[in-house]
Structure formats: C-alpha cells, structure tokens
Residue frames as a rotation matrix with the C-alpha (Angstrom) as fourth column:
UNK 1
-0.157 -0.706 -0.690 -12.49
-0.570 0.636 -0.521 14.01
0.807 0.311 -0.502 -6.10
UNK 2
0.829 0.556 -0.059 -12.97
-0.350 0.598 0.721 11.01
0.436 -0.577 0.690 -4.08
UNK 3
-0.160 -0.951 0.266 -10.50
-0.804 -0.031 -0.593 9.89
0.572 -0.308 -0.760 -1.36
UNK 4
0.817 0.554 -0.162 -10.01
-0.330 0.679 0.656 6.76
0.473 -0.482 0.737 0.56
UNK 5
-0.100 -0.809 0.579 -7.70
-0.990 0.139 0.025 5.11
-0.101 -0.570 -0.815 3.22
UNK 6
0.739 0.202 -0.643 -6.76
-0.325 0.942 -0.078 1.54
0.590 0.267 0.762 2.66
UNK 7
0.577 -0.584 0.571 -4.76
-0.684 0.037 0.729 -0.08
-0.446 -0.811 -0.378 5.42
UNK 8
0.614 -0.391 -0.686 -1.71
-0.587 0.354 -0.728 -1.53
0.527 0.850 -0.012 3.87
UNK 9
0.027 -0.629 0.777 -0.32
-0.977 0.148 0.154 -3.38
-0.211 -0.764 -0.610 6.82
UNK 10
0.334 0.174 0.926 -1.37
-0.098 0.984 -0.150 -6.68
-0.937 -0.041 0.346 5.33
UNK 11
0.610 -0.186 -0.770 0.33
-0.784 -0.280 -0.554 -5.89
-0.112 0.942 -0.317 2.04
UNK 12
-0.262 -0.661 -0.703 1.83
-0.746 0.601 -0.286 -9.11
0.612 0.449 -0.651 0.60
UNK 13
-0.641 0.091 0.762 0.07
-0.527 0.670 -0.523 -11.15
-0.558 -0.737 -0.381 3.28
UNK 14
-0.965 0.261 0.030 -1.89
0.220 0.742 0.633 -14.17
0.143 0.618 -0.773 2.00
UNK 15
-0.211 0.977 -0.016 -5.57
0.977 0.211 -0.010 -13.76
-0.006 -0.017 -1.000 1.31
UNK 16
0.622 0.482 -0.617 -6.36
0.558 -0.826 -0.083 -10.22
-0.550 -0.293 -0.782 2.59
UNK 17
-0.214 -0.839 -0.500 -3.15
0.020 -0.516 0.856 -8.88
-0.977 0.173 0.127 0.88
UNK 18
-0.759 0.037 0.650 -4.42
0.635 0.258 0.728 -9.84
-0.141 0.965 -0.219 -2.51
UNK 19
0.296 0.951 0.090 -7.61
0.955 -0.297 -0.009 -7.97
0.019 0.089 -0.996 -1.90
UNK 20
0.335 -0.333 -0.881 -5.54
0.262 -0.866 0.427 -4.90
-0.905 -0.374 -0.203 -0.83
UNK 21
-0.644 -0.758 0.105 -3.55
0.260 -0.088 0.962 -5.11
-0.720 0.646 0.254 -4.07
UNK 22
-0.445 0.604 0.661 -6.62
0.884 0.176 0.433 -5.41
0.145 0.777 -0.612 -6.25
UNK 23
0.514 0.782 -0.351 -8.55
0.837 -0.548 0.004 -2.66
-0.189 -0.296 -0.936 -4.55
UNK 24
0.183 -0.539 -0.822 -5.65
0.217 -0.794 0.568 -0.31
-0.959 -0.282 -0.028 -4.58
UNK 25
-0.897 -0.370 0.240 -4.89
0.269 -0.028 0.963 -0.77
-0.350 0.929 0.124 -8.44
UNK 26
-0.255 0.848 0.465 -8.72
0.945 0.116 0.307 -0.48
0.206 0.517 -0.831 -9.14
UNK 27
0.563 0.457 -0.689 -9.21
0.702 -0.705 0.106 2.67
-0.437 -0.543 -0.717 -7.16
UNK 28
-0.335 -0.816 -0.471 -6.02
0.191 -0.548 0.814 4.22
-0.923 0.183 0.340 -8.74
UNK 29
-0.777 -0.007 0.630 -7.47
0.612 0.227 0.757 3.53
-0.148 0.974 -0.172 -12.17
UNK 30
0.172 0.969 0.177 -10.66
0.917 -0.224 0.331 5.34
0.360 0.106 -0.927 -11.38
UNK 31
-0.294 -0.486 0.823 -8.73
0.243 -0.871 -0.428 8.33
0.925 0.074 0.374 -10.17
UNK 32
0.871 0.489 0.047 -9.55
0.045 -0.175 0.983 7.97
0.490 -0.854 -0.175 -6.55
UNK 33
0.041 -0.872 0.487 -6.93
-0.678 -0.382 -0.628 9.37
0.734 -0.305 -0.607 -4.14
UNK 34
0.659 0.123 -0.742 -5.47
0.253 0.893 0.372 6.71
0.708 -0.433 0.558 -1.98
UNK 35
0.165 -0.589 0.791 -4.12
-0.922 -0.378 -0.089 7.10
0.351 -0.714 -0.605 1.51
UNK 36
0.787 0.127 -0.604 -2.26
-0.023 0.984 0.178 4.12
0.616 -0.126 0.777 2.79
UNK 37
0.429 -0.711 0.557 0.47
-0.853 -0.115 0.509 2.78
-0.298 -0.694 -0.656 5.21
UNK 38
0.739 -0.241 -0.629 3.04
-0.258 0.761 -0.595 0.08
0.622 0.602 0.501 4.27
UNK 39
0.885 -0.461 -0.062 5.43
0.234 0.327 0.916 -1.85
-0.402 -0.825 0.398 6.53
UNK 40
0.495 -0.784 -0.376 9.07
-0.672 -0.619 0.407 -0.63
-0.552 0.051 -0.833 6.25
UNK 41
-0.372 -0.720 0.586 10.36
-0.268 0.688 0.674 -3.96
-0.889 0.094 -0.449 5.14
UNK 42
-0.052 0.440 0.896 7.98
0.784 0.574 -0.236 -4.06
-0.618 0.691 -0.375 2.16
UNK 43
0.406 0.259 -0.876 8.34
-0.088 -0.944 -0.319 -0.49
-0.910 0.207 -0.360 0.84
UNK 44
-0.661 -0.689 -0.298 10.56
-0.399 -0.014 0.917 -1.52
-0.636 0.725 -0.265 -2.16
UNK 45
-0.799 0.432 0.419 8.06
0.578 0.742 0.339 -4.06
-0.164 0.513 -0.843 -3.31
UNK 46
0.156 0.924 -0.349 5.19
0.640 -0.363 -0.677 -1.58
-0.752 -0.118 -0.649 -2.75
UNK 47
0.149 -0.056 -0.987 6.82
-0.443 -0.896 -0.016 1.14
-0.884 0.440 -0.158 -4.87
UNK 48
-0.870 -0.491 -0.048 7.65
-0.271 0.395 0.878 -1.43
-0.412 0.777 -0.477 -7.59
UNK 49
-0.620 0.724 0.302 4.14
0.720 0.678 -0.146 -2.94
-0.310 0.128 -0.942 -7.65
UNK 50
0.375 0.899 -0.225 2.31
0.816 -0.435 -0.380 0.45
-0.440 -0.041 -0.897 -7.58
UNK 51
-0.614 -0.733 -0.293 4.75
0.517 -0.654 0.553 2.64
-0.597 0.188 0.780 -9.50
UNK 52
-0.729 0.404 0.552 2.01
0.412 -0.385 0.826 3.68
0.546 0.830 0.114 -12.05
UNK 53
0.294 0.943 -0.156 -0.45
0.708 -0.105 0.698 4.36
0.642 -0.316 -0.699 -9.14
UNK 54
-0.140 -0.372 -0.918 1.70
0.968 -0.246 -0.048 6.38
-0.207 -0.895 0.394 -6.84
UNK 55
-0.817 -0.161 0.555 1.15
0.355 -0.897 0.264 9.70
0.455 0.412 0.789 -8.76
UNK 56
-0.133 0.855 0.501 -2.28
-0.361 -0.513 0.779 9.83
0.923 -0.077 0.377 -7.01
UNK 57
0.623 0.410 -0.666 -1.46
0.408 0.557 0.724 8.39
0.667 -0.723 0.179 -3.73
UNK 58
0.128 -0.549 0.826 -0.05
-0.800 -0.549 -0.241 9.27
0.586 -0.630 -0.510 -0.30
UNK 59
0.656 0.016 -0.755 1.57
0.245 0.941 0.232 6.59
0.714 -0.337 0.614 1.69
UNK 60
0.509 -0.543 0.668 3.41
-0.846 -0.457 0.273 6.32
0.158 -0.704 -0.692 4.91
UNK 61
-0.045 -0.567 -0.822 6.11
-0.178 0.815 -0.552 3.87
0.983 0.121 -0.138 5.95
UNK 62
0.765 0.328 0.554 5.48
-0.603 0.065 0.795 1.97
0.225 -0.942 0.248 9.20
UNK 63
-0.338 -0.941 -0.004 8.39
-0.868 0.313 -0.386 0.45
0.364 -0.127 -0.922 10.89
UNK 64
-0.115 0.231 -0.966 8.27
-0.089 0.966 0.242 -3.21
0.989 0.114 -0.090 11.47
UNK 65
0.657 0.329 0.678 6.97
-0.672 -0.152 0.725 -4.23
0.342 -0.932 0.121 14.88
UNK 66
0.952 -0.307 -0.015 9.47
0.272 0.818 0.508 -5.86
-0.144 -0.487 0.861 17.11
UNK 67
0.588 -0.749 -0.306 12.44
-0.514 -0.638 0.574 -3.97
-0.625 -0.180 -0.760 15.91
UNK 68
0.372 -0.462 -0.805 15.39
-0.819 0.245 -0.519 -5.27
0.437 0.852 -0.287 13.75
UNK 69
0.976 -0.098 0.194 16.64
0.012 0.915 0.404 -8.77
-0.217 -0.392 0.894 14.03
UNK 70
0.236 -0.948 -0.214 20.38
-0.954 -0.268 0.135 -9.40
-0.186 0.172 -0.967 14.28
C-alpha cells in the first residue's frame, strides 16, 4: 500500500488549495493512504468535502495561528 503526506494547511486557500483538493481526491480514488493536517476552523468543511475519502485517511486538526478572536 502506498502512503503519502499532503499538507492541508492551505486547504480552501486560493490556487494551492484547489491543487490540494484535487490531489487528495485523486489519491483516495487510487487507494493511497493519505496523512494530512487541517486548520481547526476548516475541519467541518474538510469532513464534508472528503466524507467519501476519509475511510482511507488519517488527519490531524491544527489550531488556528494567533488564537481566537473576540
């Protein structure tokens, strides 16, 4: 089995974020195990977008840099 780490910190970012989404979905279709990390504030979107891919993935939630805004 092939495994790969894709940095998800730019998930939903313009440009590079679209490449991340395309690579993640394509690798998952091919049965490649994906390790990634996702910013805390985008975890719900990530789980919704990649619901069908998560069975073969391991991901970590990264807290947003700079803390919470009030």
